[in-house]
MDAnalysis code that builds the backbone (N, CA, C; Angstrom):
import MDAnalysis as mda
import numpy as np

u = mda.Universe.empty(333, n_residues=111, atom_resindex=np.repeat(np.arange(111), 3), trajectory=True)
u.add_TopologyAttr("name", ["N", "CA", "C"] * 111)
u.add_TopologyAttr("resid", np.arange(1, 112))
u.add_TopologyAttr("resname", ["UNK", "UNK", "UNK", "UNK", "UNK", "UNK", "UNK", "UNK", "UNK", "UNK", "UNK", "UNK", "UNK", "UNK", "UNK", "UNK", "UNK", "UNK", "UNK", "UNK", "UNK", "UNK", "UNK", "UNK", "UNK", "UNK", "UNK", "UNK", "UNK", "UNK", "UNK", "UNK", "UNK", "UNK", "UNK", "UNK", "UNK", "UNK", "UNK", "UNK", "UNK", "UNK", "UNK", "UNK", "UNK", "UNK", "UNK", "UNK", "UNK", "UNK", "UNK", "UNK", "UNK", "UNK", "UNK", "UNK", "UNK", "UNK", "UNK", "UNK", "UNK", "UNK", "UNK", "UNK", "UNK", "UNK", "UNK", "UNK", "UNK", "UNK", "UNK", "UNK", "UNK", "UNK", "UNK", "UNK", "UNK", "UNK", "UNK", "UNK", "UNK", "UNK", "UNK", "UNK", "UNK", "UNK", "UNK", "UNK", "UNK", "UNK", "UNK", "UNK", "UNK", "UNK", "UNK", "UNK", "UNK", "UNK", "UNK", "UNK", "UNK", "UNK", "UNK", "UNK", "UNK", "UNK", "UNK", "UNK", "UNK", "UNK", "UNK"])
u.atoms.positions = np.array([
    [1.593, -2.161, 3.873],
    [2.612, -2.367, 4.433],
    [2.912, -1.241, 3.361],
    [4.449, -0.743, 4.040],
    [5.677, 0.566, 4.113],
    [6.899, -0.595, 2.857],
    [6.345, -0.230, 1.079],
    [7.555, -1.120, 0.899],
    [7.941, -2.216, 0.882],
    [6.752, -3.505, 0.876],
    [7.111, -4.243, 1.428],
    [8.461, -5.097, -0.064],
    [9.518, -4.879, -0.194],
    [9.678, -5.765, -1.314],
    [9.873, -7.335, -1.041],
    [10.208, -7.498, 0.135],
    [10.254, -9.365, -0.203],
    [8.459, -9.813, -0.399],
    [7.627, -9.065, -0.639],
    [6.710, -9.881, -0.837],
    [5.924, -8.732, -2.816],
    [6.702, -8.615, -3.000],
    [6.617, -7.688, -4.300],
    [6.376, -9.001, -4.986],
    [7.001, -9.850, -5.165],
    [6.794, -11.005, -6.563],
    [5.217, -11.331, -6.146],
    [4.855, -11.763, -4.569],
    [3.314, -11.949, -4.471],
    [2.174, -10.989, -4.911],
    [2.988, -9.865, -4.781],
    [1.957, -9.141, -5.397],
    [1.833, -9.003, -6.938],
    [2.876, -8.929, -7.541],
    [3.051, -9.079, -8.694],
    [2.231, -10.331, -9.363],
    [2.659, -11.696, -9.074],
    [2.130, -12.481, -9.268],
    [0.393, -12.681, -9.504],
    [-0.233, -11.669, -8.106],
    [-1.335, -11.556, -8.018],
    [-2.122, -10.684, -9.295],
    [-1.178, -9.794, -9.293],
    [-1.343, -8.742, -10.565],
    [-2.182, -9.572, -11.964],
    [-1.245, -10.327, -12.280],
    [-1.762, -11.347, -13.225],
    [-2.638, -12.236, -13.321],
    [-2.883, -12.701, -11.929],
    [-3.864, -13.692, -12.050],
    [-5.035, -12.331, -11.661],
    [-5.380, -11.547, -11.330],
    [-6.236, -10.382, -11.426],
    [-6.820, -9.707, -12.941],
    [-5.757, -10.416, -13.649],
    [-6.184, -9.312, -15.178],
    [-6.791, -10.497, -15.639],
    [-6.317, -12.270, -15.597],
    [-7.445, -12.605, -16.034],
    [-8.658, -12.939, -15.305],
    [-8.982, -12.929, -14.212],
    [-10.259, -12.685, -13.510],
    [-11.209, -11.915, -12.780],
    [-9.910, -10.706, -13.197],
    [-10.838, -9.641, -13.122],
    [-11.288, -8.951, -11.055],
    [-10.817, -9.827, -10.591],
    [-10.876, -9.968, -8.780],
    [-10.881, -8.455, -8.640],
    [-9.800, -7.900, -8.420],
    [-9.125, -6.039, -7.654],
    [-8.049, -5.586, -8.681],
    [-8.022, -4.272, -8.624],
    [-7.340, -3.355, -8.672],
    [-6.338, -3.216, -7.357],
    [-4.624, -3.098, -8.292],
    [-3.542, -2.276, -7.272],
    [-3.649, -0.510, -7.061],
    [-4.968, 0.070, -7.325],
    [-5.267, 1.079, -7.298],
    [-3.666, 2.320, -6.643],
    [-3.263, 3.048, -7.611],
    [-2.266, 4.258, -6.941],
    [-2.770, 5.331, -6.949],
    [-1.956, 6.136, -6.172],
    [-3.031, 7.345, -6.257],
    [-1.684, 8.535, -5.902],
    [-1.618, 10.133, -6.447],
    [-0.569, 10.510, -6.578],
    [0.229, 11.069, -5.110],
    [1.310, 11.092, -4.814],
    [1.672, 11.728, -3.650],
    [2.821, 12.237, -3.482],
    [2.759, 12.700, -1.929],
    [3.947, 14.291, -2.750],
    [4.699, 13.560, -1.207],
    [4.611, 12.434, -0.552],
    [5.636, 12.362, 0.461],
    [5.304, 12.540, 2.170],
    [3.877, 13.575, 1.823],
    [4.056, 13.966, 3.344],
    [2.334, 13.028, 4.175],
    [2.644, 13.492, 5.272],
    [1.012, 12.353, 5.459],
    [-0.322, 12.590, 4.900],
    [-0.199, 14.603, 4.823],
    [-1.749, 14.927, 4.922],
    [-1.622, 13.924, 3.377],
    [-0.951, 13.765, 2.102],
    [-1.176, 13.366, 0.942],
    [-1.905, 11.992, 1.471],
    [-0.661, 10.978, 2.035],
    [-1.154, 10.038, 2.115],
    [-2.686, 9.772, 2.590],
    [-2.978, 10.773, 4.040],
    [-3.893, 10.517, 4.238],
    [-5.617, 10.770, 3.146],
    [-5.290, 11.574, 2.147],
    [-5.672, 12.050, 1.168],
    [-6.049, 11.091, 0.230],
    [-5.102, 9.937, -0.178],
    [-5.262, 8.374, -0.278],
    [-6.333, 7.947, 0.200],
    [-5.613, 7.695, 1.570],
    [-6.851, 6.825, 1.956],
    [-8.649, 7.094, 1.804],
    [-8.584, 8.759, 1.862],
    [-9.865, 9.182, 1.384],
    [-10.385, 8.824, 0.618],
    [-9.743, 9.153, -0.299],
    [-10.124, 8.510, -1.755],
    [-9.967, 6.628, -1.877],
    [-9.833, 6.070, -0.918],
    [-9.599, 4.631, -1.390],
    [-11.316, 3.963, -0.607],
    [-11.090, 5.197, 0.423],
    [-12.275, 4.562, 1.367],
    [-13.331, 4.955, 0.363],
    [-13.490, 6.499, -0.025],
    [-14.579, 6.804, -0.777],
    [-15.120, 5.755, -2.238],
    [-13.954, 5.232, -2.333],
    [-13.781, 4.028, -3.714],
    [-13.628, 4.901, -4.878],
    [-12.539, 6.103, -4.966],
    [-12.656, 7.201, -5.907],
    [-11.476, 6.566, -6.587],
    [-11.662, 5.966, -8.098],
    [-10.319, 5.560, -8.641],
    [-9.821, 6.686, -9.351],
    [-8.523, 7.075, -9.917],
    [-7.596, 8.027, -10.400],
    [-7.567, 7.224, -11.839],
    [-8.425, 7.602, -13.056],
    [-8.371, 6.858, -14.417],
    [-7.255, 6.543, -15.115],
    [-6.421, 7.795, -14.377],
    [-4.869, 8.212, -15.544],
    [-4.044, 7.623, -14.432],
    [-4.051, 7.684, -13.182],
    [-2.751, 7.219, -12.533],
    [-2.591, 5.375, -12.502],
    [-1.444, 5.526, -12.824],
    [-0.940, 3.807, -12.788],
    [-1.404, 2.304, -11.593],
    [-1.342, 1.188, -12.288],
    [-1.811, 0.687, -11.709],
    [-0.347, -0.452, -10.655],
    [-0.092, -0.939, -9.766],
    [0.770, -1.553, -9.732],
    [0.920, -2.797, -9.911],
    [1.748, -3.364, -10.350],
    [1.494, -4.892, -10.744],
    [1.846, -4.683, -12.098],
    [1.517, -5.371, -13.000],
    [1.554, -5.880, -14.207],
    [1.270, -5.278, -15.538],
    [0.444, -4.309, -14.786],
    [-0.271, -2.775, -15.674],
    [0.301, -1.604, -15.210],
    [1.540, -1.974, -14.486],
    [2.121, -0.425, -13.974],
    [2.852, 0.298, -15.256],
    [2.596, -0.295, -16.562],
    [3.150, 0.528, -16.913],
    [2.221, 1.163, -18.520],
    [0.884, 0.904, -18.148],
    [0.346, 0.833, -19.151],
    [-0.466, 2.178, -18.995],
    [0.195, 3.196, -17.646],
    [-0.583, 3.851, -17.252],
    [-0.014, 5.111, -17.414],
    [-0.408, 6.694, -18.270],
    [0.789, 7.636, -19.004],
    [0.801, 8.671, -17.797],
    [0.598, 8.394, -16.480],
    [0.797, 9.191, -15.785],
    [2.268, 8.846, -15.114],
    [3.352, 9.660, -14.963],
    [4.519, 9.762, -14.177],
    [4.379, 10.821, -12.793],
    [5.535, 10.147, -11.899],
    [5.429, 11.009, -10.921],
    [5.280, 9.598, -9.886],
    [5.158, 10.136, -8.401],
    [5.650, 9.271, -7.251],
    [3.898, 8.703, -6.390],
    [3.747, 8.011, -6.270],
    [2.031, 7.309, -6.340],
    [2.134, 6.567, -4.821],
    [0.986, 6.324, -4.236],
    [0.906, 5.538, -3.107],
    [0.227, 4.437, -3.439],
    [0.188, 3.499, -3.148],
    [-0.892, 2.220, -3.188],
    [-1.136, 1.351, -1.729],
    [-2.105, 0.785, -1.927],
    [-2.419, 0.455, -0.170],
    [-2.399, -1.549, -0.676],
    [-2.142, -2.601, 0.331],
    [-1.571, -3.837, 0.112],
    [-2.597, -4.233, 1.352],
    [-3.210, -5.296, 1.123],
    [-3.518, -5.859, 2.433],
    [-2.764, -7.056, 3.109],
    [-3.204, -7.612, 4.319],
    [-1.463, -8.489, 5.178],
    [-1.878, -9.641, 4.511],
    [-3.100, -9.940, 3.804],
    [-3.340, -11.482, 3.740],
    [-3.570, -10.866, 1.761],
    [-3.629, -12.589, 1.012],
    [-4.568, -12.863, 0.353],
    [-6.018, -12.393, -0.211],
    [-6.442, -11.823, -0.628],
    [-5.844, -11.531, -1.790],
    [-5.121, -10.295, -1.678],
    [-4.350, -9.708, -2.260],
    [-3.667, -8.406, -1.216],
    [-4.184, -7.219, -1.751],
    [-4.652, -7.161, -2.986],
    [-5.551, -6.113, -3.269],
    [-6.990, -5.447, -2.903],
    [-7.010, -6.516, -1.633],
    [-8.157, -6.148, -1.118],
    [-7.876, -5.906, 0.243],
    [-8.108, -4.748, 0.486],
    [-7.224, -4.208, 2.700],
    [-8.942, -3.616, 3.290],
    [-8.407, -3.729, 4.546],
    [-9.373, -2.993, 5.170],
    [-8.804, -1.914, 5.896],
    [-10.120, -1.101, 6.799],
    [-9.706, -0.162, 7.865],
    [-8.075, -0.234, 8.499],
    [-8.093, -1.455, 9.029],
    [-6.817, -1.922, 9.342],
    [-5.621, -1.804, 8.984],
    [-5.362, -1.765, 7.866],
    [-4.500, -1.829, 6.942],
    [-4.652, -0.381, 6.071],
    [-4.843, 0.137, 6.402],
    [-4.939, 1.711, 5.673],
    [-4.349, 2.550, 7.423],
    [-5.214, 2.078, 8.327],
    [-4.795, 2.836, 9.354],
    [-3.126, 2.634, 9.865],
    [-2.803, 1.378, 9.112],
    [-1.546, 0.786, 9.875],
    [-0.305, 1.909, 8.780],
    [-1.299, 1.481, 7.600],
    [-0.112, 2.525, 6.563],
    [0.296, 3.979, 6.697],
    [-0.957, 4.793, 7.289],
    [-0.758, 6.608, 7.312],
    [0.806, 6.279, 8.528],
    [0.153, 5.245, 9.938],
    [1.346, 4.578, 10.448],
    [2.493, 4.989, 10.413],
    [2.995, 4.378, 9.387],
    [4.102, 3.757, 8.859],
    [4.454, 5.612, 8.075],
    [3.877, 6.216, 7.734],
    [4.222, 7.237, 7.010],
    [4.224, 8.355, 8.300],
    [3.224, 8.177, 9.244],
    [3.551, 9.153, 10.147],
    [4.939, 8.811, 10.991],
    [5.664, 7.647, 11.120],
    [6.630, 6.934, 11.760],
    [8.022, 8.031, 10.663],
    [7.458, 7.728, 9.590],
    [9.024, 7.970, 8.551],
    [9.162, 9.936, 8.821],
    [8.109, 10.290, 8.733],
    [7.689, 12.157, 9.009],
    [8.781, 12.287, 9.847],
    [7.826, 11.764, 11.290],
    [8.606, 11.841, 12.902],
    [10.342, 11.995, 12.504],
    [10.853, 10.857, 12.031],
    [12.024, 10.580, 11.506],
    [12.674, 11.353, 10.955],
    [11.958, 12.523, 10.180],
    [12.604, 13.849, 9.201],
    [12.429, 14.660, 10.643],
    [11.847, 14.941, 11.553],
    [12.349, 16.194, 12.297],
    [13.596, 16.552, 12.564],
    [13.690, 17.881, 12.502],
    [15.219, 18.146, 12.643],
    [15.960, 18.703, 11.376],
    [15.167, 17.832, 10.482],
    [16.217, 17.404, 9.413],
    [15.728, 18.947, 8.595],
    [14.643, 19.830, 8.714],
    [14.124, 20.809, 7.787],
    [13.631, 19.830, 6.830],
    [13.376, 18.664, 6.593],
    [12.501, 18.078, 5.379],
    [11.159, 18.664, 5.670],
    [9.997, 18.022, 4.771],
    [9.018, 18.292, 4.621],
    [8.140, 17.233, 4.488],
    [8.910, 16.078, 3.885],
    [8.331, 14.979, 3.243],
    [9.339, 13.805, 2.738],
    [9.033, 12.668, 3.048],
    [10.042, 11.619, 3.061],
    [10.758, 11.344, 1.155],
    [10.282, 12.246, 0.774],
    [10.799, 12.035, -0.743],
    [11.857, 12.346, -0.757],
])
């Protein structure tokens, strides 16, 4: 999902539960706001590449020491920290739509 603030409380609650049961993490990847950078994050996700110094979304977000803009992915249903290729494709589609909206503005990034 792209910035689903309506679901943010669900993600946060799930991150607390995951702290206890170690089910999964909301991993974040550096992102510069471009589609190419989002595609790089998807590739890292698919290859199970973790960014050890990158923050996690949720209860552990403040425990990382890296600052910046990050992208993370969530599934459409619980557990939200698990997502499939369809979820990742949807996220890329949304980033691409936002980039198309920038055409004619002179901006290269949605940030």
